[in-house]
N, C-alpha and C positions, 0 to 999 in steps of 0.2 A: 699490451693493450691493457688499456686504463680499465681499472675497476670500478663497475657502478656502484653509485652512495646508495645504500638503502639503511633510511634509519629507523632505528628501533625504539619501536614504542616504548616510555617512562609509565610509572600509574598518573604522573602530573597532566604528561601529554594523552593521555588517553582518555581524561577526563577534558583535556581542552579540544582534543579533537570532536570529543562527542557532543561537549557546549556548541564548537564552530558549526557541526554539521547540524545540528538542529536548529541555530539562529537562522541559517544561509535557508536550510530547508523549510523554513516558515514564512520569510522575507518572501522568495519565490514562489510557495505555495499559494500567497495571499495574493500576491501580482497576477498570477497566472490564472486564479478562480476569477478574480474581478473579470480579468480580460477575454478571457472565455465567455461568462456573462455575459459580456457586453458584446462580444463575437456572436455570440450565437442570437442575440436579439436584432444585429445587423443583416445578419445572413436573412434572418425571415424577412424583418424591411422591405430589402434591398433585390434578395435571390429568391425569395422564397421556400415554403418549406421542403418545397420537392429538392432541392440542390441539399438543403442540411438535412434530408431525409438520405439522400445519395452516399453523402460523408459518411453518418454513422454506418447505412449498411456494409461500408467497406470496409470502416474502424473494424467492425464485427467479421468478416472475411477476413483480416490479417492476423487479428487474435486466435481466430482458428487456425491459421498456417504457423503461426509463431508456437503454436503446441509442438513443433519441431524441435525449440530450441529445447525440450525436455529436463530441463534444470542443468544444464551444463555449466551454464557462467556459476550459479549455486556451490555445485561441485569443484570447480576451477578455485574459487575464492576461498571452499573449505581447505584444500589442499595448498594454498599458500600463505597461509596463519602461520604455519610453522617455518618454511624460509624465510619470508620476511621477519619473523620475530627474531630469528636467527642469523639475519642478514646472510644469507647464503643466494647468492645471485645466479649461481649454477641451478641450480633447482628451480628458481624464479623463470628463470630462461629456458627451462625443459618444458615446464609447465606452461607456458606461455607459448609455446610453440606447439605444444598440442590442442592449446585453445584455439591456437589459429588453425589447425588442421581441423577439428572438430566444426568450428563455425563456418569454414568455408561450405563442407557439405550442407550445411542448415542452410546457406546462402541458396547452394544448387539447390536444395528440395524446395526451398521456398517460390524461387521461379518456375521449377517444373510443375508445383500445384498452383502456382500462377497463369500458367499457360494452358492447365486443364480448365481451369475456373471463368476465364474471359473468353470462350465462347458460350458461354450461358448467360451471357451479362443483359443480351437481347431479352431473355425468359424472366432473367432476375429483377431488373430495371424496367419491365414492362411497363408499369401502371404509373410509372414516375412525371411520361407525358414531356420528357426530356430528352433532348439529340444524344445520341449512345456516346459521343465524344467527351462528355460529361463525365462519364462512368470510366471511362477507359484512362481518359486522362488524370483523373483524381484517382485511380488505382494504381497507375503507371508511376505516379510520384510519389505515393505513401508506399507502395513496394518497393522504389527506390530509397529510400529514407529506412525501413527495415534492413534492406540488403545491405544498405553503406555500413548500418552499426554494426552487421555480422564483419565483414571482410576488413572494414576500416578502424572500427571503433571497438574492435574486442578487447584492445589494452586497456581501457577502461576499468576493467577488472581490478587491475592493479591498485587505482586510487580506491576504491570502494575496499579492497582487502585490507589495505594502508592504513585505513580509517580518515581518508582524505576526500571522501563523498562530496564535502561539499564545492571542491574543484571538480566534480563533476555534474554538478548544479550549476556553476559557473558557465563549465562550457556548453552543456547542453540548453539549460534554460535560459541563461544569461541571451544567448539571439532570439528563443522562440519569445520572450516577452518583446524583444523590440521586433521580430516580422511580425508577430500578431497584432501589434498596435500598428503597423504598416498596413496590414492587410484589413484593419478595421477603415484606415483611410483611404483605402485605394477603392475598399467596394463601395463607402459613402459617396465619395468625391467622382468616382468615373464608373456609376454602375451599369452602363453598358460593356463594359469589358474587366468588369469587378473581379467577374470570378477568373478569366486568364491571369489579370493581374495577381489573385490571391494564389495561383500555383505556381505562379513563376516567382513569387515570392517564398513560397514553401520550398522548392527546389534552392534555392539560394542559402534558405537557413542550414537546409541538410549539410549543404558545404560547408558551410561557416563553422559548424558545430561538428563537423569531423576534423577542421584543419585546426582549429582550435584544441580540442580533444589531444588531439595529436602533439600540439605544441604542451598539454598540463603534461601528459606523460612522461615526455623528453624530459621537461626543464624538472618534474620532482624523481626523477630517475636517470640520470644524466648517464650515460655511456652503456647503458644498458642494451646489449641485444638479445633479439630472439634467437632461441636456438632451430638451426638448417637441419638437424637429423631427422632422419626417417619417421613417419608414422609410428611401425613397430618397435622400434626403440624406443619412441618417447612412452609409449601406453606400458610397455617392460618396466622402464624406470620410474613411470606413476602410474601403478595403477590404482589409485584412490582416486584416482580423478575418473575414471571410468567405472570404478565399484558404485561411488556414490550417484555416479550419473543414473547407473542403472537404476538404484533403488529409489531417485526422485523421477523417475519416469511416472514410476505407478502415482506417487504424489501428485504430480503436474495434474495428470491425464484425468485423476479422482477429483481434485479440487477445479479443474474445470467443469466438469460433470456437475459438480454440485451446485456451483457458481450460475449454472444455467437452468435447473431444475424447479429453482422457485418461482422466477418470471414463467417459465412454460406452464407451470401447476396453476398461477394466479390466473392466467389466460384459460385455461381449460375448466376451471371452476366456478369463475366470473364474470361479469360481463364485460365489452371492450374498454366502456367508460372508467370503469373501476380498475384497467390496468394500466388506462392514463395517469390516474391518480396515484397508483402505486409508484409507476415509473417517477411522480415528481418528489414522491417520500422519499424513493430508493435516491434520488440524486443529492436529497439535504443528507441523506445517512452516508454516501460515497464520499461526502465532501467533509465530513465532520470526522471519518474514518482518516479520509487521506491526510487529513491535518494533524493526526494524532501518529500516524506513520511517518509523516514529514519530519518530525521531532525525532522519531526513534532511529530512522534512516541513516546506517553504516554502525548502528551498533552489532550488529553480528561482527562485525571484523574485530571490536574493542574485547567480545568475548573470545573470540579466535584465539587472537594476541595471549589472555588473558590465561588462556588454557594451555598455550604453547611456556609459559614464563614464569607464572605464580602457582599455578594449580588449583586444586579442588576447594579448599577452603575460601580464598579468595572468588571464587565462581560463585559458589552459594550464598557468600556476603552479597555478590552483586546482584546476584539473582533476588534476594528479598528487597532489595530496593527498587530494581525495575520493578519487578512485581508491584510494590506498593506505589509507584507513580502512575502504572497502569489502572491500576485500583481507582485511584484520585481521577484521572483523568476521566475513565470511565464512567464514574458515577455521576462527575459533572457533566460530562457530554450528555448521560441519560437524562439527567433532569432537564439539562436545556431544551434537549430534542422533546419531550413531553409537556415543557410549557410552553414554548415557542413556534413549535410547528406547525400548527395550526394555526395561528395568527399570522403568520408569515406565508404559507400557503393562501390565505383567504386575500392577503394583499399582493400575492406574486401572481396568480393563476384565477382567482376569484373564488367566492365565499361556497361557491357549491362542490367544489374541489376537495374539501375539507373531509377528514376521515374523523370516525366515531373514537372517543378517549382509548377506546380498549382496543383499538386496532392498533393506534400512537402506541400507547404500551408498551403493545406485543412488539413492534417495530423498533422501540425504544432498546428493549431488553435483548434484540437480536445487535443492536449497534454495539450495546456494553458487552455482549460474548465476545465479538469481532475484537475490539480494545483488548480483551484480558487475554484473548488467544495468543497474542504477539508475546505476551513474559513467556509461556514454555517455547513459544515454537522458536523465537531468537536463538536459544540456547539449543534447542534440537539440530535446527539447522549448521549452529556455529560449529560444535561437538560433533558434525559426522552422525547423530542419533536419529540415524533413520531407516532404522531395518524394518518397521511396525506398515510396511506394504498393501496391510489389508486394512486399515486405518480408513482412510479415503472411500474404500470401498464399504465398511461396516456403516459411516456415517451418510453415506450416499443414500445404501438402502434404508436403515431407519429414517431418513428425508422423503425417501416415495413412498414407503409404507404409509407414516404419520398424513401425510399431506393428501396421499389419494383418501385415505378414511376419513381423516377429520375434514379435510377439504371439501366431501361429498356432503358433509351435514351441516358444517360451520361454514362454510362459505370460505372468503379471503381470511379470515381469522383460525380457520382451520389448517390453510396452508401454510401461514406464518406459524404457527405451531410446530407444524411439520419441521419447517426449517429450523425452529430452534430446538427441537429433539434430537435432530441429528447431530446439530454443532455442540448441545449442552453436554452430550456424552462423551464426546471426543476432548473438549476445552475442559471441562469440570472434573471426569473422571479418569479416564485413560491417559492421555499425555502427561497429568502431573506424576502418575504412578510412572508413566516410562520413563520421563527426564529425569525424576528424583531417585528411582531403583537403579536403572542401566547407564543415566547420563554419570550422576554425581553419587551412586552408589553407596545412597543411603538406607537407610532401614523404610520399612513402611509407616511407622511411628514420626517421620521425619515429613512425611506428607503435610498430617496433620498441623506441625508447627511451621513449617516453612510457605504451605500453601493457602491451606484452608482458614489458622487461624486469623492473619490479617484478612481474607477473604468476608469472612463470616461478621468480624468485628466491623469492618465498613461497610457493611450492608446493614447492621443492625444503628448504626451512627448516621449512614443516610437517609432512613427512614424517621429517625427524630429530628435529624436536620429538616426534611420536608415538611414535617408537620409544625416546625418553630416557625417554617418561612411561611406555611399558610396563615398559621395564627394572624402574623403582622400583614400579611396580604390580607386577610378580611377586615380588619378594622381599616380599611382603606377602599371595599370594593363601593363602588356607586353604581347605577343604570347606567351611567354615560359613559364607563368604562365597557359594559357587557354588548353595549351596540357598537361601538367602535376599535376597529380591529388593530388601528396603528398604536393608540394606546395601548392595547392589552399587550401587543408584539414589546413597547417597551419596558410597559410592569414587569414582564417576563423577563428579559435581560436583568433589570434591577434584580428580581429574584434568585437569577442564576448566581448573579455576582454574591447576594447574600450569602447564597447557600453554598458557593466556591469558599468564602472568606468561613464561614464557621466549620464547613466540613474537613478543610485545609488544616484547622487550627486543632481540632477535635483528632482526626488521625495523628498530626506531629503527637498529641500528648499519648496516642495508644499505640502506635505502631514504629517501632524500631528500627524497620527499613527504610520509612520516611522520615526517620530524622538523621539518620547516616547519608540517606541521599541529599539533606540540606546542608549539611555539615561538607560533604563532600564540594559543594557546589558553592559555598562560602569560601571554603578555603582555596577552591581555583581562582576564585574572581580577589582575594584578600591576599595571595599568594602564601599563605599556611600552609605548613603541613596537612595534606589529604588523613582522613579519619578512616 
């Protein structure tokens, strides 16, 4: 039998894959963000808000059912890094066989969960005023997409684990761009049957993506066969998959509960209209965060490969680079959110839906921490250092206690402070300590050098640059600008660009990690030897 070809990434190919993944991820992110914004508007204009509400509710229900995945893909990806780095096709085949077995059970659980939920649809969607076929047909099509991912597309983990996440984007998001475009046209041109056409196109997209994904995996790993051994044999041969999955269950469920806690607390302590305004700002924050994650998508695979090939010193060096890059992006996007979110919201939904400056600052800080959080998360997941199963519970308790106490007295700002308190303790105190002492096996003093030093310097630089930009902006302030939200937004974008340029220059002069990162990227494009 012909042996499958498994390419072992080198330093250059790791950088190359990272750049390619990032560029392709950004392109598809921008395209899909634009299309989803247009699609949302078309949905409301031609089909009504009730249909959009049904879609959103069903997506939430499926997110809940998807908890059954329990972090299996992450555990499988971690287990694949070593065999892929060594070109061990037998181990890869066995791990994929176990992955298939686990995902089949997840698919069965989702189908059973769906059958339990569907009888309650008349009660869940009673206020929609629409025939029940809207809810049932939408749920079945979306459920089919999720189940297809578990039964057919499970092998995509190979592409992600081998740093070829750009192929996942092409296979999944490429057809999605085309399908959403066709759905927009179908709804606008044939509104009477627009939703039926939307469902048909959605189903076609699921089939096309599945075929394209299988083709990509087959072409990337020709000749690779998935093990047909029994589940007990596979679990005995690859115990790491089950061990890491068992640990990640706590992180996944805890993360889901923390994510859902803040919107609930906002609803509990403020008016319904404020909840709607909060949802608008949350949408902006989520878009910015997903932009950053599209840049870093697949980086865990590069870290995992590095862990199995070059060792601890190279991992620490890469950590300082990626930590610095996230600081750069987090600082710029925090400033952009603070300067631009209010005028953008006023143009988007109206002047009356703006938040106070304090609320915007608090939400911006939450966005900043989300972005910085990834510098430690990427390494703990890639290295399998996930034994702190109590951490999400602790974060949830801190968030809950502070949100209730502060929310009672200070409303929305108190609830946001609650969310900030939990994620701050985990992101800036526990996770750096856990990664650097347990993952990198370094002394406590190295936490100051590797993590806090660039962070503190960047905060001081950001404050200085913000003051400089403010002074420049004060020189051009006019009464007309104060009254015109469009002009304010344009000036806000210009200020953000100015902030980004000055901040990037000063960070380059003071941060060794960012200098190494720039040198690596320049070396990649110039074909020189990487630093």
